[in-house]
TIMITOR-529099 format. One record per residue: residue in three letters; y, x, z of N, C-alpha, C, O in turn; residue number from 1. Coordinates in steps of 0.2 Angstrom, whole numbers, plus 5000, padded with zeros to 4 digits. Layout:
residues N
{ALA, {Y, X, Z}, {Y, X, Z}, {Y, X, Z}, {Y, X, Z}, NUM} ...
//
This chain:
residues 185
{MET, {4983, 5210, 4811}, {4977, 5212, 4807}, {4971, 5208, 4809}, {4970, 5207, 4815}, 1} {GLU, {4968, 5205, 4804}, {4962, 5201, 4806}, {4956, 5205, 4806}, {4955, 5210, 4802}, 2} {THR, {4951, 5204, 4811}, {4945, 5207, 4811}, {4940, 5202, 4809}, {4940, 5196, 4811}, 3} {THR, {4935, 5204, 4804}, {4930, 5199, 4802}, {4923, 5202, 4806}, {4922, 5208, 4806}, 4} {LYS, {4920, 5197, 4808}, {4913, 5198, 4811}, {4908, 5198, 4806}, {4908, 5194, 4802}, 5} {LYS, {4904, 5203, 4806}, {4898, 5203, 4802}, {4893, 5198, 4804}, {4891, 5198, 4810}, 6} {SER, {4890, 5195, 4799}, {4885, 5190, 4801}, {4878, 5193, 4801}, {4876, 5197, 4797}, 7} {LEU, {4875, 5191, 4806}, {4868, 5193, 4807}, {4862, 5188, 4805}, {4857, 5189, 4807}, 8} {ASP, {4864, 5183, 4802}, {4860, 5178, 4800}, {4854, 5181, 4795}, {4856, 5183, 4790}, 9} {LYS, {4848, 5180, 4797}, {4843, 5182, 4792}, {4839, 5175, 4791}, {4838, 5171, 4795}, 10} {ALA, {4837, 5175, 4785}, {4833, 5169, 4782}, {4826, 5172, 4779}, {4826, 5177, 4776}, 11} {LEU, {4821, 5168, 4780}, {4814, 5170, 4777}, {4812, 5164, 4774}, {4810, 5158, 4777}, 12} {GLU, {4812, 5164, 4767}, {4809, 5159, 4763}, {4802, 5159, 4763}, {4798, 5164, 4762}, 13} {LEU, {4799, 5153, 4764}, {4792, 5152, 4764}, {4789, 5150, 4757}, {4792, 5146, 4754}, 14} {PRO, {4784, 5154, 4755}, {4781, 5152, 4748}, {4778, 5145, 4748}, {4777, 5142, 4753}, 15} {GLU, {4776, 5143, 4742}, {4772, 5137, 4741}, {4765, 5137, 4744}, {4762, 5142, 4744}, 16} {GLY, {4764, 5132, 4748}, {4757, 5132, 4751}, {4758, 5135, 4759}, {4752, 5135, 4762}, 17} {VAL, {4763, 5137, 4761}, {4764, 5140, 4768}, {4769, 5135, 4771}, {4774, 5133, 4769}, 18} {SER, {4767, 5133, 4777}, {4771, 5129, 4782}, {4772, 5132, 4788}, {4768, 5137, 4790}, 19} {ALA, {4778, 5130, 4792}, {4779, 5133, 4798}, {4781, 5128, 4803}, {4783, 5123, 4801}, 20} {GLU, {4779, 5129, 4809}, {4781, 5125, 4815}, {4785, 5129, 4820}, {4782, 5134, 4823}, 21} {VAL, {4791, 5127, 4822}, {4795, 5131, 4826}, {4796, 5127, 4832}, {4799, 5121, 4832}, 22} {THR, {4795, 5130, 4838}, {4796, 5127, 4845}, {4801, 5132, 4848}, {4801, 5137, 4846}, 23} {PRO, {4804, 5130, 4854}, {4808, 5134, 4858}, {4804, 5141, 4860}, {4807, 5146, 4861}, 24} {THR, {4797, 5140, 4861}, {4794, 5146, 4864}, {4789, 5149, 4859}, {4786, 5154, 4861}, 25} {SER, {4788, 5146, 4853}, {4783, 5149, 4848}, {4785, 5147, 4841}, {4788, 5142, 4840}, 26} {VAL, {4782, 5151, 4836}, {4783, 5150, 4829}, {4776, 5150, 4827}, {4772, 5156, 4827}, 27} {THR, {4773, 5145, 4823}, {4767, 5145, 4820}, {4767, 5145, 4813}, {4770, 5140, 4810}, 28} {ILE, {4764, 5149, 4809}, {4765, 5149, 4802}, {4757, 5148, 4799}, {4753, 5152, 4801}, 29} {THR, {4757, 5143, 4795}, {4750, 5141, 4792}, {4750, 5141, 4785}, {4755, 5140, 4781}, 30} {GLY, {4744, 5144, 4782}, {4743, 5145, 4775}, {4736, 5144, 4773}, {4732, 5142, 4777}, 31} {PRO, {4734, 5146, 4767}, {4727, 5145, 4765}, {4722, 5149, 4769}, {4716, 5147, 4769}, 32} {ASN, {4724, 5155, 4771}, {4719, 5159, 4775}, {4719, 5158, 4782}, {4715, 5161, 4786}, 33} {GLY, {4723, 5153, 4785}, {4723, 5152, 4792}, {4730, 5151, 4795}, {4735, 5150, 4791}, 34} {SER, {4731, 5152, 4801}, {4737, 5152, 4804}, {4738, 5158, 4809}, {4734, 5161, 4812}, 35} {VAL, {4745, 5160, 4810}, {4747, 5165, 4814}, {4752, 5162, 4819}, {4757, 5159, 4816}, 36} {SER, {4751, 5163, 4825}, {4756, 5161, 4830}, {4759, 5166, 4834}, {4756, 5171, 4836}, 37} {ARG, {4766, 5166, 4835}, {4770, 5171, 4838}, {4773, 5168, 4844}, {4777, 5163, 4843}, 38} {ALA, {4773, 5171, 4850}, {4777, 5168, 4856}, {4784, 5171, 4855}, {4785, 5177, 4854}, 39} {ILE, {4789, 5167, 4857}, {4796, 5170, 4857}, {4798, 5171, 4864}, {4798, 5166, 4868}, 40} {LEU, {4799, 5177, 4866}, {4800, 5179, 4873}, {4808, 5180, 4874}, {4810, 5181, 4880}, 41} {THR, {4812, 5179, 4869}, {4819, 5180, 4870}, {4823, 5173, 4870}, {4821, 5169, 4866}, 42} {LYS, {4828, 5173, 4873}, {4832, 5167, 4873}, {4839, 5168, 4870}, {4843, 5163, 4870}, 43} {ILE, {4840, 5174, 4868}, {4847, 5175, 4865}, {4847, 5175, 4857}, {4852, 5175, 4854}, 44} {ILE, {4841, 5173, 4854}, {4841, 5172, 4847}, {4839, 5164, 4845}, {4835, 5162, 4849}, 45} {SER, {4842, 5162, 4841}, {4841, 5155, 4839}, {4836, 5155, 4832}, {4838, 5158, 4827}, 46} {ILE, {4831, 5151, 4833}, {4826, 5151, 4827}, {4826, 5144, 4825}, {4824, 5140, 4829}, 47} {THR, {4828, 5142, 4819}, {4827, 5136, 4816}, {4824, 5135, 4810}, {4823, 5140, 4806}, 48} {LEU, {4821, 5130, 4808}, {4817, 5128, 4802}, {4821, 5123, 4798}, {4822, 5117, 4800}, 49} {GLU, {4824, 5125, 4792}, {4827, 5120, 4788}, {4824, 5120, 4781}, {4824, 5125, 4777}, 50} {GLY, {4821, 5114, 4780}, {4817, 5114, 4774}, {4811, 5119, 4774}, {4806, 5118, 4778}, 51} {ASN, {4811, 5123, 4769}, {4806, 5128, 4769}, {4808, 5135, 4770}, {4806, 5140, 4768}, 52} {THR, {4813, 5136, 4775}, {4816, 5142, 4777}, {4817, 5143, 4784}, {4819, 5138, 4787}, 53} {ILE, {4815, 5149, 4787}, {4816, 5150, 4794}, {4822, 5154, 4794}, {4823, 5159, 4791}, 54} {HIS, {4827, 5152, 4799}, {4833, 5155, 4800}, {4833, 5158, 4807}, {4831, 5155, 4812}, 55} {LEU, {4836, 5165, 4807}, {4836, 5168, 4813}, {4844, 5170, 4814}, {4847, 5173, 4810}, 56} {LYS, {4847, 5168, 4820}, {4853, 5170, 4821}, {4855, 5171, 4829}, {4851, 5168, 4833}, 57} {PRO, {4859, 5175, 4831}, {4861, 5176, 4838}, {4864, 5170, 4841}, {4868, 5166, 4837}, 58} {LYS, {4863, 5168, 4847}, {4866, 5162, 4850}, {4873, 5163, 4852}, {4878, 5159, 4851}, 59} {LYS, {4875, 5169, 4855}, {4882, 5170, 4857}, {4885, 5176, 4854}, {4890, 5175, 4850}, 60} {ARG, {4883, 5182, 4855}, {4887, 5188, 4853}, {4883, 5192, 4848}, {4877, 5191, 4847}, 61} {ILE, {4886, 5196, 4844}, {4883, 5200, 4839}, {4883, 5207, 4842}, {4889, 5210, 4843}, 62} {SER, {4877, 5210, 4844}, {4877, 5217, 4846}, {4871, 5220, 4843}, {4867, 5217, 4839}, 63} {LYS, {4870, 5227, 4845}, {4864, 5231, 4842}, {4858, 5228, 4844}, {4853, 5227, 4841}, 64} {ASN, {4858, 5225, 4851}, {4852, 5222, 4853}, {4849, 5216, 4850}, {4844, 5215, 4848}, 65} {GLU, {4854, 5212, 4848}, {4853, 5206, 4844}, {4850, 5208, 4837}, {4846, 5204, 4835}, 66} {LYS, {4853, 5212, 4834}, {4852, 5215, 4828}, {4844, 5217, 4828}, {4840, 5216, 4823}, 67} {ARG, {4843, 5221, 4833}, {4836, 5224, 4833}, {4831, 5218, 4834}, {4826, 5218, 4830}, 68} {ILE, {4832, 5213, 4838}, {4827, 5208, 4839}, {4827, 5204, 4833}, {4821, 5202, 4831}, 69} {ILE, {4832, 5202, 4830}, {4832, 5198, 4824}, {4828, 5202, 4818}, {4824, 5199, 4815}, 70} {ASN, {4829, 5208, 4817}, {4825, 5212, 4812}, {4818, 5212, 4814}, {4814, 5212, 4809}, 71} {THR, {4816, 5213, 4820}, {4809, 5213, 4822}, {4806, 5207, 4821}, {4800, 5206, 4818}, 72} {LEU, {4809, 5201, 4823}, {4806, 5195, 4822}, {4805, 5193, 4815}, {4800, 5190, 4812}, 73} {HIS, {4810, 5195, 4811}, {4810, 5194, 4803}, {4804, 5198, 4800}, {4800, 5195, 4796}, 74} {SER, {4803, 5204, 4803}, {4797, 5208, 4800}, {4790, 5204, 4802}, {4786, 5204, 4799}, 75} {LEU, {4790, 5202, 4809}, {4784, 5199, 4811}, {4782, 5192, 4807}, {4777, 5191, 4806}, 76} {PHE, {4788, 5189, 4806}, {4786, 5182, 4802}, {4785, 5184, 4795}, {4781, 5180, 4792}, 77} {ALA, {4788, 5189, 4792}, {4786, 5191, 4785}, {4779, 5193, 4785}, {4775, 5192, 4780}, 78} {ASN, {4776, 5197, 4790}, {4769, 5199, 4790}, {4765, 5193, 4791}, {4759, 5193, 4788}, 79} {ALA, {4767, 5188, 4795}, {4763, 5182, 4796}, {4762, 5179, 4789}, {4757, 5176, 4788}, 80} {VAL, {4767, 5178, 4785}, {4767, 5175, 4779}, {4762, 5178, 4774}, {4758, 5175, 4771}, 81} {THR, {4763, 5185, 4774}, {4758, 5189, 4770}, {4751, 5188, 4772}, {4747, 5188, 4768}, 82} {GLY, {4750, 5188, 4779}, {4743, 5187, 4781}, {4740, 5180, 4780}, {4734, 5180, 4778}, 83} {VAL, {4744, 5175, 4780}, {4741, 5168, 4779}, {4740, 5167, 4771}, {4737, 5162, 4769}, 84} {THR, {4744, 5171, 4767}, {4743, 5170, 4760}, {4738, 5175, 4757}, {4733, 5173, 4753}, 85} {GLU, {4738, 5182, 4759}, {4734, 5187, 4756}, {4729, 5189, 4761}, {4723, 5191, 4759}, 86} {GLY, {4730, 5190, 4768}, {4726, 5193, 4773}, {4727, 5200, 4773}, {4730, 5203, 4769}, 87} {PHE, {4725, 5203, 4779}, {4725, 5210, 4780}, {4718, 5213, 4781}, {4714, 5210, 4784}, 88} {VAL, {4717, 5219, 4777}, {4710, 5222, 4777}, {4711, 5229, 4780}, {4715, 5233, 4778}, 89} {TYR, {4706, 5230, 4785}, {4706, 5237, 4788}, {4699, 5239, 4786}, {4694, 5235, 4787}, 90} {LYS, {4698, 5246, 4784}, {4691, 5248, 4783}, {4690, 5254, 4787}, {4694, 5259, 4788}, 91} {LEU, {4684, 5255, 4790}, {4682, 5260, 4794}, {4675, 5263, 4791}, {4671, 5259, 4789}, 92} {LYS, {4674, 5270, 4792}, {4668, 5273, 4789}, {4664, 5276, 4795}, {4667, 5279, 4800}, 93} {ILE, {4658, 5275, 4795}, {4653, 5277, 4800}, {4651, 5284, 4798}, {4648, 5285, 4792}, 94} {CYS, {4652, 5289, 4802}, {4650, 5296, 4800}, {4645, 5299, 4806}, {4647, 5298, 4812}, 95} {SER, {4640, 5301, 4804}, {4635, 5304, 4808}, {4632, 5310, 4805}, {4628, 5310, 4800}, 96} {SER, {4633, 5316, 4808}, {4631, 5322, 4805}, {4626, 5326, 4810}, {4621, 5329, 4808}, 97} {HIS, {4627, 5325, 4816}, {4622, 5328, 4821}, {4617, 5324, 4823}, {4611, 5326, 4824}, 98} {PHE, {4618, 5318, 4825}, {4613, 5313, 4827}, {4613, 5307, 4823}, {4618, 5305, 4820}, 99} {PRO, {4607, 5304, 4821}, {4607, 5298, 4817}, {4609, 5292, 4821}, {4605, 5288, 4824}, 100} {MET, {4616, 5290, 4821}, {4619, 5285, 4824}, {4617, 5278, 4820}, {4618, 5278, 4814}, 101} {SER, {4616, 5273, 4824}, {4615, 5266, 4820}, {4620, 5261, 4823}, {4622, 5261, 4829}, 102} {VAL, {4623, 5257, 4819}, {4628, 5252, 4820}, {4625, 5245, 4818}, {4623, 5245, 4813}, 103} {LYS, {4625, 5241, 4823}, {4623, 5234, 4822}, {4629, 5229, 4823}, {4632, 5230, 4828}, 104} {LEU, {4629, 5224, 4819}, {4634, 5218, 4820}, {4630, 5212, 4821}, {4628, 5209, 4816}, 105} {ASN, {4630, 5209, 4827}, {4627, 5203, 4828}, {4632, 5197, 4830}, {4635, 5197, 4835}, 106} {GLY, {4634, 5194, 4825}, {4640, 5189, 4826}, {4646, 5192, 4828}, {4649, 5195, 4823}, 107} {LYS, {4649, 5192, 4834}, {4655, 5195, 4836}, {4654, 5201, 4840}, {4658, 5203, 4843}, 108} {ASN, {4647, 5203, 4841}, {4646, 5209, 4845}, {4644, 5215, 4840}, {4640, 5215, 4836}, 109} {LEU, {4648, 5221, 4842}, {4646, 5227, 4838}, {4643, 5232, 4843}, {4645, 5232, 4848}, 110} {GLU, {4637, 5235, 4841}, {4633, 5239, 4845}, {4632, 5246, 4842}, {4630, 5246, 4836}, 111} {VAL, {4634, 5251, 4845}, {4632, 5258, 4842}, {4627, 5261, 4847}, {4628, 5262, 4853}, 112} {THR, {4621, 5263, 4843}, {4616, 5266, 4847}, {4615, 5273, 4845}, {4616, 5275, 4839}, 113} {ASN, {4612, 5277, 4849}, {4611, 5284, 4848}, {4617, 5288, 4846}, {4616, 5293, 4842}, 114} {PHE, {4623, 5286, 4849}, {4629, 5290, 4847}, {4628, 5297, 4851}, {4629, 5297, 4857}, 115} {MET, {4628, 5302, 4847}, {4627, 5309, 4850}, {4622, 5310, 4855}, {4622, 5313, 4860}, 116} {GLY, {4616, 5306, 4854}, {4610, 5306, 4858}, {4610, 5302, 4864}, {4606, 5303, 4868}, 117} {GLU, {4615, 5298, 4865}, {4616, 5294, 4871}, {4610, 5289, 4871}, {4608, 5286, 4866}, 118} {LYS, {4608, 5287, 4877}, {4602, 5282, 4878}, {4605, 5275, 4879}, {4602, 5271, 4877}, 119} {ILE, {4611, 5275, 4881}, {4614, 5268, 4883}, {4618, 5266, 4877}, {4623, 5270, 4875}, 120} {PRO, {4617, 5260, 4874}, {4622, 5259, 4868}, {4629, 5257, 4870}, {4630, 5254, 4875}, 121} {ARG, {4633, 5258, 4865}, {4640, 5256, 4866}, {4642, 5250, 4863}, {4639, 5249, 4857}, 122} {LYS, {4645, 5245, 4867}, {4646, 5238, 4864}, {4653, 5236, 4864}, {4657, 5239, 4868}, 123} {LEU, {4655, 5232, 4859}, {4661, 5229, 4859}, {4661, 5222, 4856}, {4657, 5221, 4851}, 124} {THR, {4665, 5218, 4859}, {4665, 5211, 4857}, {4672, 5210, 4853}, {4677, 5212, 4855}, 125} {ILE, {4671, 5208, 4847}, {4676, 5207, 4842}, {4680, 5201, 4844}, {4677, 5196, 4845}, 126} {LYS, {4687, 5202, 4844}, {4691, 5196, 4846}, {4691, 5190, 4841}, {4690, 5191, 4835}, 127} {GLU, {4693, 5184, 4844}, {4693, 5178, 4840}, {4699, 5179, 4834}, {4704, 5182, 4836}, 128} {GLY, {4698, 5176, 4829}, {4703, 5177, 4823}, {4702, 5183, 4819}, {4706, 5183, 4814}, 129} {VAL, {4697, 5187, 4820}, {4696, 5192, 4816}, {4688, 5192, 4813}, {4684, 5190, 4817}, 130} {ASP, {4687, 5193, 4807}, {4681, 5194, 4804}, {4679, 5201, 4803}, {4683, 5205, 4800}, 131} {ALA, {4673, 5203, 4805}, {4670, 5209, 4804}, {4664, 5209, 4799}, {4660, 5204, 4800}, 132} {LYS, {4663, 5214, 4795}, {4658, 5214, 4790}, {4655, 5221, 4790}, {4659, 5226, 4789}, 133} {LEU, {4649, 5222, 4791}, {4645, 5229, 4790}, {4642, 5229, 4784}, {4637, 5225, 4782}, 134} {ASP, {4643, 5234, 4780}, {4640, 5235, 4773}, {4638, 5243, 4773}, {4643, 5247, 4771}, 135} {GLY, {4632, 5244, 4774}, {4630, 5251, 4774}, {4634, 5256, 4779}, {4633, 5254, 4785}, 136} {GLU, {4638, 5260, 4777}, {4642, 5264, 4782}, {4649, 5263, 4782}, {4653, 5267, 4784}, 137} {MET, {4651, 5256, 4780}, {4658, 5254, 4780}, {4658, 5248, 4784}, {4654, 5243, 4784}, 138} {ILE, {4663, 5247, 4788}, {4665, 5241, 4792}, {4671, 5239, 4790}, {4676, 5243, 4789}, 139} {THR, {4672, 5232, 4788}, {4678, 5229, 4785}, {4680, 5224, 4790}, {4676, 5220, 4792}, 140} {ILE, {4686, 5225, 4792}, {4690, 5220, 4797}, {4695, 5216, 4793}, {4699, 5219, 4789}, 141} {THR, {4694, 5209, 4793}, {4699, 5205, 4789}, {4702, 5200, 4794}, {4698, 5197, 4798}, 142} {SER, {4709, 5199, 4794}, {4712, 5194, 4798}, {4719, 5192, 4795}, {4722, 5196, 4791}, 143} {PRO, {4721, 5186, 4796}, {4728, 5184, 4794}, {4733, 5187, 4798}, {4739, 5188, 4796}, 144} {ASP, {4731, 5189, 4804}, {4736, 5192, 4809}, {4735, 5200, 4809}, {4730, 5203, 4811}, 145} {LYS, {4740, 5203, 4807}, {4740, 5211, 4806}, {4739, 5214, 4812}, {4736, 5219, 4813}, 146} {GLU, {4743, 5212, 4817}, {4742, 5215, 4824}, {4735, 5215, 4827}, {4733, 5220, 4829}, 147} {LEU, {4732, 5209, 4826}, {4725, 5208, 4829}, {4720, 5212, 4825}, {4716, 5215, 4828}, 148} {ALA, {4721, 5212, 4818}, {4716, 5216, 4814}, {4717, 5224, 4816}, {4712, 5227, 4817}, 149} {GLY, {4723, 5226, 4817}, {4724, 5233, 4819}, {4721, 5235, 4826}, {4719, 5240, 4827}, 150} {ILE, {4722, 5230, 4831}, {4719, 5231, 4837}, {4712, 5232, 4837}, {4709, 5236, 4840}, 151} {VAL, {4708, 5227, 4833}, {4701, 5227, 4833}, {4699, 5234, 4830}, {4694, 5237, 4832}, 152} {ALA, {4702, 5236, 4824}, {4700, 5242, 4821}, {4701, 5248, 4825}, {4697, 5253, 4825}, 153} {THR, {4706, 5248, 4829}, {4708, 5254, 4834}, {4702, 5254, 4840}, {4700, 5259, 4842}, 154} {ASP, {4700, 5248, 4842}, {4695, 5247, 4847}, {4689, 5250, 4845}, {4685, 5253, 4848}, 155} {ILE, {4687, 5248, 4838}, {4681, 5251, 4836}, {4681, 5259, 4835}, {4676, 5262, 4836}, 156} {GLU, {4687, 5261, 4833}, {4688, 5268, 4832}, {4687, 5272, 4839}, {4684, 5277, 4840}, 157} {LYS, {4690, 5269, 4844}, {4690, 5272, 4851}, {4683, 5271, 4854}, {4682, 5275, 4858}, 158} {MET, {4679, 5267, 4852}, {4672, 5266, 4854}, {4668, 5273, 4854}, {4664, 5275, 4858}, 159} {THR, {4670, 5277, 4849}, {4666, 5283, 4847}, {4670, 5289, 4848}, {4669, 5294, 4845}, 160} {ARG, {4676, 5288, 4852}, {4681, 5294, 4853}, {4678, 5299, 4857}, {4675, 5297, 4863}, 161} {ARG, {4678, 5305, 4856}, {4676, 5311, 4860}, {4682, 5316, 4862}, {4683, 5320, 4857}, 162} {PRO, {4685, 5315, 4867}, {4691, 5320, 4869}, {4688, 5327, 4870}, {4682, 5328, 4872}, 163} {ALA, {4692, 5332, 4868}, {4691, 5339, 4869}, {4686, 5341, 4864}, {4683, 5347, 4864}, 164} {PHE, {4684, 5337, 4858}, {4680, 5340, 4853}, {4684, 5339, 4847}, {4688, 5335, 4845}, 165} {ASP, {4684, 5344, 4843}, {4688, 5345, 4836}, {4684, 5340, 4831}, {4679, 5341, 4829}, 166} {ARG, {4688, 5335, 4829}, {4686, 5330, 4824}, {4684, 5334, 4817}, {4680, 5331, 4813}, 167} {ARG, {4686, 5340, 4816}, {4685, 5343, 4809}, {4678, 5346, 4810}, {4675, 5347, 4805}, 168} {VAL, {4675, 5348, 4816}, {4669, 5351, 4817}, {4664, 5346, 4819}, {4658, 5345, 4816}, 169} {PHE, {4665, 5342, 4824}, {4661, 5336, 4826}, {4663, 5330, 4823}, {4667, 5326, 4826}, 170} {MET, {4660, 5328, 4817}, {4663, 5323, 4814}, {4659, 5316, 4815}, {4661, 5311, 4812}, 171} {ASP, {4655, 5316, 4820}, {4651, 5310, 4822}, {4656, 5305, 4825}, {4661, 5307, 4829}, 172} {GLY, {4656, 5299, 4822}, {4660, 5294, 4825}, {4662, 5288, 4820}, {4659, 5289, 4814}, 173} {ILE, {4666, 5284, 4821}, {4668, 5279, 4817}, {4676, 5280, 4816}, {4680, 5280, 4820}, 174} {TYR, {4678, 5281, 4809}, {4685, 5283, 4808}, {4688, 5278, 4803}, {4685, 5275, 4799}, 175} {LEU, {4695, 5276, 4805}, {4699, 5272, 4800}, {4700, 5275, 4794}, {4703, 5281, 4794}, 176} {ILE, {4699, 5272, 4788}, {4700, 5276, 4782}, {4705, 5272, 4778}, {4709, 5274, 4773}, 177} {GLU, {4706, 5265, 4779}, {4711, 5261, 4776}, {4714, 5256, 4780}, {4711, 5253, 4784}, 178} {LYS, {4721, 5256, 4780}, {4724, 5252, 4785}, {4729, 5247, 4782}, {4734, 5249, 4779}, 179} {ALA, {4727, 5241, 4782}, {4731, 5235, 4779}, {4732, 5237, 4771}, {4738, 5236, 4769}, 180} {GLY, {4727, 5239, 4768}, {4727, 5240, 4761}, {4730, 5247, 4759}, {4730, 5249, 4753}, 181} {VAL, {4732, 5251, 4764}, {4734, 5258, 4762}, {4729, 5263, 4764}, {4727, 5263, 4770}, 182} {LYS, {4727, 5268, 4760}, {4722, 5273, 4761}, {4725, 5278, 4765}, {4731, 5280, 4764}, 183} {LEU, {4721, 5280, 4771}, {4724, 5286, 4775}, {4721, 5292, 4773}, {4715, 5292, 4770}, 184} {GLU, {4725, 5297, 4773}, {4722, 5304, 4771}, {4721, 5309, 4777}, {4719, 5314, 4776}, 185} 
//
């Protein structure tokens, strides 16, 4: 009786205008909106670039671990392709009902003053590779890197977090309302 091994080879076709550079330790995907680089920390997966296609396959054996790693890397590279072609947008809303909180954006520095009557302003430096825009009571975060945009949006939301207070009653703060194009409820 012959046993056939199931192939775990995954391929990601790059669209027009998107290029990739594959080295043994990283993959960089470049497009019209910028570039996204991912470090490759595993040695059990082979990543090759043939023409306009990135191929992922296990080096030795086929197991659940290799399958998980291949699927994760495929998702990361697909998100990078989406990011360099379309970009990712996160939106946050500034809510202040008890105290008149003010938010200022000076270059890469975000400053929240008079949050819940505090005298010392809360400050955050926005990471490189992310663009932030303040428009009234909306903060818009855009980046080609989905992970980096999400980290910055979460850092902004954490700036005004108040543990042990019910968010339904004490609504003061900055809250995430749209995550990579999907509205949150």
